[in-house]
C-alpha positions, 0 to 999 in steps of 0.5 A: 516546518516543525518535525513530525514525531513518528511511530513505525510499526513492524519495525523488524520487517523489511519495510519497517527497516527501510522506513527507519533507514530513510528517516535518518536522512529526512529532517522532517521526521523524528522517530519517537516510537518503534513497535513489533508483535513480539518482544525485542531485547535490543535498541534500534536507532536508540529506541527499544521497540515495544508492543502496540500500546497506548504508551507507545503511541501517545507522544507521536503525531503520526503512525506509519504501518506496513505490517499485516491486517491483524496488526493494523487493526490493533494500531487503528483501535489505539490511534482512534482513541488517541486521535493519531493520524495513520499512514497504512501501507499494509496489504491483504485486507478483505472487503469487510476489513477495507470497509472497517478501515473507512469507519475508523477514518471517520474519527481520524485522518487515514491515508491508505495505499497498496503502493506508495510509489509515484510511478505505480500511482501514475500507472493506476491512473493510466490504467483507468484511462486505458480501460475507459477508452478501450471499454469492453472491446478488450480483455485485461489481466494483471501480472506481478513479480515480488521477492520470495518473502512476500506472503500475500498474493495478488499483491496490494498493488496488483489489486489496485491496478485491477481496481483501476481497470474496473473504475475505467469500465465503471464496474464493481471491482469485486464482481470483476475479480477472476482467477488468482494464479501463483507462479504460472509461466503463462495465464489466460485472459478471461471475461473477468480480470485474472491475476498471476503472481510470481514470487522469486529471489529478492525482486523489489516489484514489477507490475504489468497490466495488459489489454488484448482485443485478440488483434492487438495488445496494449501493455502498461508496466512499472518496475521498482529497483529500490525499496526506498521509493516506498518509504519516501512515498510514505513520508510524502503521504505523512507530511500531506496528511498532517494538515487533513481532517478525519477522512479516508485518503489515498496517494491519488489525493496526495498527487492530485490525480483527478 
């Protein structure tokens, strides 16, 4: 397989650093460009980071973006002009922004996932099955823990799981979003899906979906211990996306979950 020339955005961020580290040991990739939202006066992996520009992306095959929504749209604007593929791991988009990403996907192949982990995507699949089976006889809620540096809440993964609940019930997710709690020891079930986000320490990620009928509780959960699983998932997505036409894809497509 020919090596894939990569651009990594947000190269100074936690995931940017992890992707650079993982790329060193993956023979399928060649990191050609690194970008940040500010000037960096040092080389990383022998490459001097730049801002998001056409020059930064013109010699790459694919861009991996784990940044913030504002930066992601800078990247998509340039990528669509240059016809470059993009893997998006950024979270915190509004519904309007999600729809805008889908518009860009008419021009270029885009794979977007709130979480690149195989385990999390399997958890979402199981959440859909459970929600469909339990229907309206059970209330549900989503709990998640991340490191203290994570700014957005609920996490993109928690929202993915909430969407899984909605898909199982064949309902619009945005109409089912309930209350969003931060750092609460306990939080209630509701007629809608409530979320509780804990931010502490250096925890990589823990997610839990709970269904309750009042007489019994069913819990589905996942815990990550190594950030490398996210970069490895992004690389799996990148390799898969190389053969795809313009369109909007997810890890579900990569993993062939029906």
